[in-house]
C-alpha positions in Angstrom: 1.9 2.9 -14.1 3.3 1.0 -10.5 2.1 3.2 -7.8 3.4 2.7 -3.6 0.0 3.3 -1.6 0.6 3.3 2.2 0.9 5.0 5.8 3.4 4.9 8.4 4.1 6.9 11.0 6.8 9.1 11.6 9.0 6.1 12.6 8.3 4.2 9.5 6.0 1.9 11.0 2.9 0.8 9.2 1.6 -2.2 10.8 1.2 -4.0 14.0 0.4 -7.9 14.9 -1.3 -7.8 11.2 -3.3 -5.0 11.7 -3.0 -1.1 11.1 -1.8 0.7 14.3 -3.8 3.3 14.6 -7.9 4.4 13.5 -7.5 7.0 10.3 -11.1 7.0 8.6 -9.5 9.8 6.5 -6.9 7.1 5.0 -9.3 4.1 4.8 -11.6 7.2 2.5 -7.9 7.9 0.6 -7.6 4.4 -0.3 -10.5 3.3 -1.4 -11.1 6.6 -3.3 -7.1 5.9 -5.0 -7.6 2.2 -5.7 -11.6 1.5 -7.0 -11.4 0.5 -10.2 -8.0 -0.3 -10.8 -5.6 -3.4 -9.5 -4.0 -4.0 -5.9 -1.0 -6.3 -5.5 -0.5 -7.5 -1.2 1.4 -9.8 0.4 -0.3 -13.0 2.0 0.6 -11.9 5.5 -1.4 -8.7 4.5 -4.2 -10.4 2.9 -4.8 -12.6 5.7 -4.6 -9.7 8.1 -7.8 -8.1 6.5 -9.6 -10.7 7.0 -9.2 -13.1 3.9 -11.7 -11.0 2.3 -10.6 -8.9 -1.2 -11.7 -4.9 -1.3 -14.6 -5.1 -3.8 -14.5 -3.4 -6.9 -11.4 -3.8 -7.5 -8.8 -6.7 -8.8 -6.9 -8.0 -5.5 -3.7 -10.1 -6.2 -1.9 -11.4 -3.4 1.7 -12.6 -4.1 3.3 -15.6 -2.4 5.8 -18.1 -3.0 3.4 -20.7 -1.7 2.5 -22.4 -4.8 -0.6 -24.1 -3.1 -1.8 -20.8 -2.1 -5.6 -20.4 -2.6 -8.1 -17.8 -1.7 -11.8 -17.0 -2.6 -12.2 -13.5 -4.6 -8.3 -13.0 -5.4 -5.4 -13.5 -8.0 -2.8 -15.5 -6.4 0.7 -14.4 -8.4 4.0 -16.0 -7.2 6.5 -13.7 -8.7 7.8 -10.3 -9.3 7.8 -11.0 -13.4 4.2 -12.2 -13.3 3.2 -8.8 -11.2 5.1 -6.7 -13.9 4.1 -8.7 -17.0 0.6 -8.1 -15.2 1.2 -4.4 -14.5 2.8 -3.7 -18.1 -0.1 -5.0 -20.2 -3.2 -3.9 -17.4 -5.0 -0.5 -18.6 -5.6 0.8 -15.5 -2.7 1.7 -12.4 -1.8 -1.3 -10.2 -1.2 -0.3 -6.6 1.2 -1.8 -4.5 -0.5 -2.1 -0.9 2.3 -4.1 1.2 3.5 -5.7 3.1 7.0 -5.1 3.7 8.6 -7.5 1.0 6.4 -6.6 -1.6 7.8 -3.0 -1.1 10.8 -4.3 -1.2 10.5 -6.8 -4.4 9.0 -3.2 -6.6 10.4 -0.1 -5.5 12.6 0.0 -8.5 10.0 -0.2 -10.3 7.5 2.1 -9.1 6.8 5.1 -10.8 4.6 7.2 -8.0 4.1 6.8 -4.2 1.3 8.0 -2.2 2.2 7.8 1.3 -0.2 9.2 4.2 2.6 10.5 6.4 0.8 10.0 10.3 2.2 12.7 13.0 3.2 10.6 16.1 4.4 7.3 17.1 2.6 4.1 17.5 3.6 0.4 18.6 4.6 -1.6 15.1 6.5 -4.9 14.1 6.3 -3.7 10.5 8.2 -1.1 8.9 8.8 0.7 5.2 11.4 -0.3 3.8 14.4 2.4 3.6 13.6 4.7 -0.1 16.5 6.7 -1.7 14.5 9.8 -1.6 16.9 12.1 -3.9 15.0 9.9 -6.2 11.4 11.0 -5.6 10.6 14.5 -5.8 7.1 15.5 -3.8 4.1 16.5 -5.9 1.9 17.1 -3.5 1.4 17.5 0.2 -2.3 17.9 1.4 -2.9 17.9 4.7 -5.9 15.6 6.3 -9.1 16.7 8.2 -9.1 16.3 11.8 -12.4 15.7 13.6 -13.7 13.6 16.4 -13.0 10.1 14.2 -9.8 11.4 13.1 -7.4 12.2 15.8 -4.3 12.3 14.6 -2.7 14.7 12.1 -1.9 13.5 8.6 -0.6 15.0 5.2 -1.3 12.7 2.2 1.5 13.0 -0.1 2.1 12.2 -4.3 6.1 11.6 -5.3 7.2 11.0 -8.6 10.5 9.5 -10.0 12.9 12.3 -10.4 
């Protein structure tokens, strides 16, 4: 199964200068719970924005057109077809985690979307691509808990393709 997993603000902002424009530990915990034991696919810029450190206990796949790109602890792939072949043969879930180019490349292949909708607006230079939401049906929406470390109202949403 191919799943999308991302957080965005009300304007679709998903990043700023290679990092998340908000601090929301609840969302990071959710990301970890969803992806641990599975595979994650990200673009080179997203990977480098994480400090070039693969996330533990999951298969980290970096998609890049740079045929000479190498990074420790990750699998580097160069084409959409390589990712699709991997996902088809992988027994667990494959999560597409960004950035924008990677999200654009696989939207027709996604089976399920997991979005953290953060109430508010943030400065950002990276926007989640436009989706045809008429193709998707919401299957859950769970509000996140607010506390001193999680100050922004947020909802964990899941959508399946109609």
